[in-house]
C-alpha positions as CSV (number, residue, x, y, z in Angstrom):
1,M,-16.9,12.1,-53.6
2,F,-13.4,10.8,-54.5
3,S,-11.7,8.4,-56.8
4,T,-11.6,4.7,-55.8
5,S,-8.5,3.4,-54.0
6,T,-6.0,1.2,-55.8
7,H,-6.0,-1.1,-52.8
8,P,-8.5,-3.9,-53.8
9,A,-10.1,-4.5,-50.4
10,L,-10.4,-0.8,-49.6
11,A,-11.8,-0.1,-53.1
12,A,-14.6,-2.6,-52.4
13,V,-15.4,-0.8,-49.2
14,E,-15.5,2.5,-51.0
15,R,-17.9,1.2,-53.5
16,K,-20.2,-0.1,-50.8
17,F,-19.9,3.2,-48.9
18,A,-20.8,5.2,-52.0
19,A,-23.8,3.0,-52.6
20,G,-25.0,3.5,-49.0
21,E,-24.6,-0.2,-48.0
22,R,-23.9,-1.2,-44.5
23,L,-20.3,-2.3,-43.9
24,D,-19.6,-5.8,-42.5
25,F,-16.8,-7.7,-40.8
26,E,-14.6,-8.1,-43.8
27,D,-15.0,-4.4,-44.6
28,G,-13.9,-3.6,-41.1
29,L,-10.7,-5.6,-41.5
30,A,-10.0,-3.8,-44.8
31,L,-10.4,-0.4,-43.0
32,L,-8.0,-1.4,-40.3
33,Q,-5.4,-3.1,-42.5
34,S,-5.4,-0.8,-45.6
35,P,-2.2,1.3,-45.8
36,D,-4.2,4.2,-47.2
37,L,-5.2,6.0,-43.9
38,L,-6.2,9.2,-45.7
39,R,-8.9,7.4,-47.8
40,V,-10.3,5.7,-44.7
41,G,-10.3,9.1,-43.0
42,A,-12.1,10.7,-46.0
43,M,-15.0,8.3,-45.7
44,A,-15.2,8.7,-42.0
45,D,-15.1,12.4,-42.3
46,E,-18.1,12.3,-44.7
47,V,-20.1,10.3,-42.2
48,R,-19.2,12.9,-39.5
49,R,-20.4,15.7,-41.8
50,Q,-23.7,13.9,-42.6
51,K,-24.5,13.3,-38.9
52,N,-23.2,16.5,-37.3
53,G,-22.3,19.0,-39.9
54,D,-19.3,21.0,-38.8
55,D,-20.2,21.0,-35.1
56,A,-17.5,19.7,-32.8
57,Y,-18.5,19.2,-29.2
58,F,-16.9,19.5,-25.8
59,I,-18.2,19.5,-22.2
60,I,-17.2,21.2,-19.0
61,N,-16.8,18.3,-16.6
62,T,-14.8,16.9,-13.7
63,H,-13.9,13.4,-12.5
64,L,-14.3,11.9,-9.1
65,N,-12.5,8.7,-8.3
66,Y,-14.0,7.5,-5.0
67,T,-11.7,4.5,-4.4
68,N,-8.6,2.9,-5.9
69,I,-9.1,-0.4,-4.0
70,C,-10.0,-3.2,-6.4
71,H,-10.0,-7.0,-6.1
72,L,-9.9,-7.6,-9.8
73,S,-6.1,-7.4,-10.5
74,C,-6.5,-6.6,-14.2
75,K,-3.2,-6.6,-16.0
76,L,-4.2,-3.6,-18.0
77,C,-4.7,-1.4,-15.0
78,A,-2.2,0.8,-13.1
79,F,-4.9,2.4,-10.9
80,G,-6.5,-0.4,-8.8
81,I,-4.6,-1.7,-5.8
82,K,-5.3,-4.0,-2.9
83,P,-6.6,-2.6,0.4
84,D,-3.3,-3.4,2.3
85,Q,-1.1,-1.7,-0.2
86,P,0.4,1.8,0.4
87,G,-1.8,4.5,-1.0
88,A,-5.0,2.5,-1.0
89,Y,-8.1,4.6,-0.2
90,A,-11.9,4.6,-0.2
91,L,-13.4,8.0,0.4
92,S,-15.9,8.0,3.3
93,L,-19.3,9.6,2.8
94,E,-18.0,12.5,4.8
95,Q,-15.0,12.9,2.6
96,L,-17.2,12.7,-0.5
97,E,-19.4,15.4,0.9
98,A,-16.3,17.6,1.6
99,K,-14.9,17.0,-1.9
100,M,-18.2,17.8,-3.6
101,T,-18.6,20.9,-1.5
102,E,-15.1,22.0,-2.5
103,I,-15.7,21.7,-6.2
104,A,-19.2,23.1,-6.2
105,G,-19.8,26.3,-8.2
106,R,-16.9,25.8,-10.7
107,G,-19.2,25.8,-13.7
108,F,-19.1,22.1,-14.8
109,T,-22.3,20.5,-16.0
110,E,-21.2,16.8,-15.6
111,L,-19.8,14.9,-12.7
112,H,-18.0,11.7,-13.9
113,I,-17.7,9.2,-11.1
114,V,-15.7,5.9,-11.4
115,G,-13.6,3.8,-9.1
116,G,-12.3,0.3,-8.4
117,V,-14.4,-2.7,-7.6
118,N,-14.3,-2.5,-3.8
119,A,-16.0,-5.4,-2.1
120,S,-16.2,-3.6,1.2
121,L,-18.6,-0.9,0.0
122,P,-22.3,-1.7,0.3
123,L,-25.0,-0.6,-2.2
124,S,-26.2,2.0,0.3
125,Y,-22.8,3.8,0.0
126,Y,-23.3,4.3,-3.7
127,E,-26.9,5.4,-3.2
128,E,-25.8,8.0,-0.6
129,M,-23.1,9.2,-2.9
130,M,-25.7,9.9,-5.6
131,R,-27.9,11.8,-3.0
132,L,-24.9,13.9,-1.9
133,A,-24.1,14.8,-5.5
134,K,-27.7,15.9,-6.2
135,R,-27.9,17.9,-3.0
136,I,-24.5,19.6,-3.2
137,L,-24.3,19.9,-7.0
138,P,-27.9,20.7,-8.1
139,G,-28.3,20.8,-11.9
140,V,-25.2,18.8,-12.5
141,H,-25.6,15.6,-14.5
142,V,-24.3,12.6,-12.6
143,Q,-22.7,10.1,-15.0
144,A,-21.4,7.4,-12.8
145,F,-20.1,3.8,-12.7
146,T,-19.1,1.4,-15.4
147,A,-21.1,-1.8,-16.1
148,V,-18.3,-3.6,-14.2
149,E,-18.9,-1.6,-11.0
150,I,-22.7,-2.0,-11.3
151,D,-22.3,-5.8,-11.9
152,Y,-20.3,-6.2,-8.7
153,M,-22.7,-3.9,-6.8
154,A,-25.5,-6.4,-7.8
155,R,-23.4,-9.4,-6.8
156,I,-22.4,-8.0,-3.4
157,A,-26.0,-6.9,-2.7
158,K,-27.4,-10.2,-4.1
159,L,-29.8,-8.3,-6.2
160,P,-30.8,-8.2,-9.9
161,V,-29.0,-5.6,-11.9
162,E,-32.3,-4.0,-12.7
163,T,-33.0,-3.5,-9.0
164,V,-29.6,-1.9,-8.5
165,L,-30.0,0.4,-11.5
166,E,-33.5,1.5,-10.3
167,R,-32.2,2.2,-6.8
168,L,-29.2,4.2,-8.1
169,R,-31.5,6.1,-10.5
170,E,-33.9,7.0,-7.6
171,A,-30.9,8.2,-5.6
172,G,-29.7,10.5,-8.5
173,L,-27.9,8.5,-11.2
174,D,-28.5,10.1,-14.6
175,S,-26.4,8.0,-17.0
176,I,-23.7,5.3,-17.0
177,L,-20.1,5.3,-18.2
178,G,-18.8,3.3,-21.1
179,G,-15.7,1.9,-19.5
180,G,-15.0,-1.7,-18.6
181,A,-15.7,-2.9,-22.2
182,E,-11.9,-3.4,-22.8
183,V,-12.0,-6.0,-25.7
184,F,-15.0,-8.4,-25.9
185,D,-13.1,-11.3,-27.4
186,P,-13.0,-13.8,-24.5
187,E,-9.4,-14.9,-25.0
188,V,-8.0,-11.4,-25.1
189,R,-10.3,-10.3,-22.3
190,R,-9.0,-13.2,-20.1
191,I,-5.4,-12.1,-20.6
192,I,-5.8,-8.4,-20.2
193,A,-8.6,-8.3,-17.6
194,G,-8.6,-11.6,-15.8
195,H,-11.9,-12.3,-13.9
196,K,-13.4,-8.9,-14.7
197,T,-17.1,-8.9,-15.7
198,S,-17.5,-10.9,-18.9
199,A,-18.5,-9.3,-22.2
200,D,-21.9,-10.9,-22.1
201,R,-22.5,-9.5,-18.6
202,W,-21.3,-6.0,-19.7
203,F,-23.9,-6.1,-22.5
204,A,-26.6,-7.3,-20.1
205,V,-26.0,-4.3,-17.8
206,H,-26.1,-1.8,-20.7
207,R,-29.2,-3.5,-22.2
208,A,-31.0,-3.3,-18.9
209,A,-30.1,0.3,-18.5
210,H,-31.3,1.1,-22.0
211,Q,-34.6,-0.7,-21.4
212,M,-35.1,1.5,-18.3
213,G,-34.4,4.7,-20.3
214,I,-30.9,5.2,-18.8
215,R,-28.4,6.4,-21.5
216,T,-24.9,4.9,-21.5
217,N,-21.7,5.2,-23.5
218,A,-19.5,2.6,-25.1
219,S,-15.7,2.1,-25.5
220,I,-12.8,-0.1,-26.4
221,L,-9.3,-0.4,-25.0
222,Y,-6.8,-0.7,-27.8
223,G,-3.1,-0.7,-28.4
224,H,-2.0,-3.8,-26.4
225,I,-2.3,-7.4,-27.7
226,E,-5.5,-7.1,-29.7
227,R,-5.6,-7.9,-33.5
228,P,-7.7,-6.3,-36.1
229,E,-10.3,-9.0,-36.0
230,H,-10.8,-8.4,-32.3
231,V,-11.4,-4.7,-32.9
232,V,-13.9,-5.3,-35.7
233,D,-15.8,-7.9,-33.6
234,H,-16.0,-5.5,-30.7
235,L,-17.4,-2.7,-32.8
236,L,-20.0,-4.9,-34.6
237,R,-21.2,-6.3,-31.2
238,L,-21.8,-2.7,-30.0
239,R,-23.6,-1.9,-33.3
240,E,-25.9,-4.9,-32.8
241,L,-27.0,-3.7,-29.3
242,Q,-27.5,-0.2,-30.6
243,D,-29.7,-1.6,-33.3
244,E,-31.7,-3.3,-30.6
245,T,-32.0,-0.5,-28.0
246,G,-30.6,2.8,-29.4
247,G,-29.4,3.6,-25.9
248,F,-25.7,4.5,-26.5
249,S,-25.0,8.2,-26.7
250,C,-21.5,7.9,-28.0
251,F,-18.5,5.7,-28.6
252,F,-14.9,6.5,-27.6
253,P,-11.7,4.4,-27.8
254,F,-9.2,4.3,-24.9
255,A,-5.6,4.1,-26.0
256,F,-3.6,1.7,-23.7
257,H,-1.0,3.4,-21.6
258,P,1.5,0.7,-20.6
259,A,3.5,2.4,-17.8
260,N,3.1,0.7,-14.4
261,T,0.9,-2.2,-15.7
262,A,1.5,-5.9,-15.4
263,L,0.3,-6.4,-19.0
264,A,3.1,-4.2,-20.4
265,E,5.7,-6.0,-18.2
266,E,4.5,-9.5,-19.2
267,Y,4.2,-8.8,-22.9
268,G,7.0,-6.3,-23.3
269,I,4.8,-3.4,-24.3
270,Q,6.9,-0.3,-24.0
271,D,5.3,2.3,-26.2
272,T,2.0,4.0,-26.3
273,T,-0.1,3.8,-29.5
274,S,1.0,5.6,-32.6
275,G,-1.0,8.5,-34.0
276,Y,-1.5,6.4,-37.2
277,Y,-3.2,3.7,-35.2
278,D,-5.2,6.2,-33.1
279,L,-6.7,7.8,-36.2
280,R,-7.3,4.4,-37.8
281,I,-9.3,3.2,-34.8
282,L,-11.4,6.3,-34.7
283,A,-12.1,6.4,-38.4
284,T,-13.0,2.7,-38.5
285,A,-15.3,3.2,-35.6
286,R,-17.1,6.0,-37.3
287,L,-17.6,3.9,-40.4
288,L,-18.8,0.7,-38.7
289,L,-20.9,2.3,-36.0
290,D,-23.3,3.8,-38.4
291,N,-26.1,3.9,-35.7
292,F,-24.0,5.9,-33.2
293,D,-24.5,9.7,-33.4
294,H,-21.2,10.6,-31.9
295,I,-17.5,9.4,-31.9
296,R,-15.4,10.9,-29.2
297,A,-11.6,11.4,-29.0
298,F,-10.4,11.3,-25.4
299,W,-7.7,13.9,-25.6
300,M,-6.2,12.9,-22.3
301,M,-5.3,9.5,-23.9
302,I,-4.0,10.5,-27.3
303,G,-3.0,14.1,-26.6
304,E,-4.6,17.4,-27.6
305,K,-2.8,17.6,-31.0
306,M,-3.8,14.2,-32.2
307,A,-7.4,14.8,-30.9
308,Q,-7.5,18.0,-33.0
309,V,-6.4,16.0,-36.1
310,S,-9.0,13.4,-35.4
311,L,-11.7,16.0,-36.2
312,A,-10.9,15.2,-39.9
313,F,-11.1,11.4,-39.3
314,G,-14.7,11.0,-38.2
315,V,-14.6,12.5,-34.7
316,D,-17.1,15.1,-33.6
317,D,-16.4,15.3,-29.9
318,L,-13.2,16.1,-27.9
319,D,-14.5,15.1,-24.5
320,G,-14.2,17.6,-21.7
321,T,-12.2,19.8,-19.4
322,V,-11.7,17.1,-16.8
323,M,-10.8,19.1,-13.7
324,E,-9.3,16.1,-11.9
325,E,-8.4,12.6,-13.2
326,Q,-6.4,9.8,-11.6
327,I,-6.8,6.5,-13.6
328,V,-5.2,7.5,-16.9
329,H,-2.4,9.3,-15.1
330,A,-1.7,6.3,-12.9
331,A,-0.7,4.5,-16.1
332,G,1.8,7.1,-17.1
333,A,-0.2,9.7,-19.1
334,E,1.7,12.9,-19.3
335,T,-1.2,15.0,-20.6
336,A,-2.4,17.9,-18.4
337,Q,-5.0,17.2,-15.7
338,M,-7.3,19.9,-17.2
339,A,-7.9,21.7,-20.4
340,P,-9.7,25.0,-20.1
341,K,-12.7,25.8,-22.2
342,E,-10.7,28.3,-24.3
343,Q,-8.3,25.6,-25.3
344,F,-11.1,23.5,-26.8
345,I,-12.5,26.5,-28.6
346,R,-9.1,27.2,-30.2
347,L,-8.4,23.6,-31.2
348,I,-11.8,23.2,-32.8
349,R,-11.7,26.5,-34.7
350,E,-8.2,25.8,-36.0
351,A,-9.6,22.5,-37.4
352,G,-12.3,24.4,-39.3
353,R,-15.1,23.2,-37.1
354,I,-17.7,25.0,-35.0
355,P,-17.1,24.7,-31.2
356,V,-20.2,23.6,-29.4
357,Q,-20.4,23.3,-25.6
358,R,-22.7,20.4,-24.8
359,D,-24.3,18.7,-21.9
360,T,-23.9,15.0,-21.2
361,L,-26.8,14.1,-23.5
362,Y,-25.5,16.3,-26.4
363,N,-27.9,19.1,-25.9
364,K,-26.2,22.2,-27.2
365,L,-25.6,24.7,-24.4
366,K,-23.5,27.3,-26.3
367,I,-22.2,27.7,-29.8
368,Y,-18.9,29.7,-30.2
């Protein structure tokens, strides 16, 4: 495929890769620490090609953020606030109905629902939200809630997670989001996310969902205080669950946006991630997560131009149109709120890939 790197650790990875051997923790460190990004990217691009050919996916979707009230106080977050703070909101069922009615008929195939951990909202609120979505937006896939939200629904309702998942599914939930993973290392997680749902609990929710046939996604939040070993550990733990259940549809990294966050203020983080680090994370994920079919670049986090370049570093999915979004922009993201379908088609074609409009479960809806 290509000559072996002169960097010893990366050369060893390349030999294992060429032999079809599974990469391990030390290999992951070498991928993240080697100065030769292009060689790392070349291996990741080969995996992408083997799994997906030249198809590059996008989806027409929209986000719905039903509340910004959250009792977790995570230092990484600029979105969640306390109920007595200015701007705090929790959409009533009537407001949700009006909002869904307003956006109906706009051509999106996925409704992405996420919010804060709001202890005042009962499980029945979420069930009715699902019913409203299915009634007002028939045929739209409802991908809703992180494992953190579902964990706290179960705690507040004093019910097993499995019962909560079953009730949500009966009400209309189709699949679960990948957020809330942050970084699994307990010390890093304690600093950046306080008393948020633990990594073990995050895995328990996803495992339960997979065992029930509910597909989920997986993620990481990077670009803050994590070190390479934390990233590799995170990826390998995801790979282990995927070996067990096969229930993850895709993996996507979230680049940390420091503006308006307590974490940035406390640790002096002023800048967003570099393009070099964005591409290294994506390529390393593609190589370590050999049992994941899809690696997604979230263009709203890293920008459209870097997302386009990522198609040569193992990425096969540029996410979606996102008609409305609040969480990333609360942390200072300056990307547009929406990217029209034509923009995805142009970006993908310029990168030499085939634009494929997909649904949430990666069924191909249209090839351009």
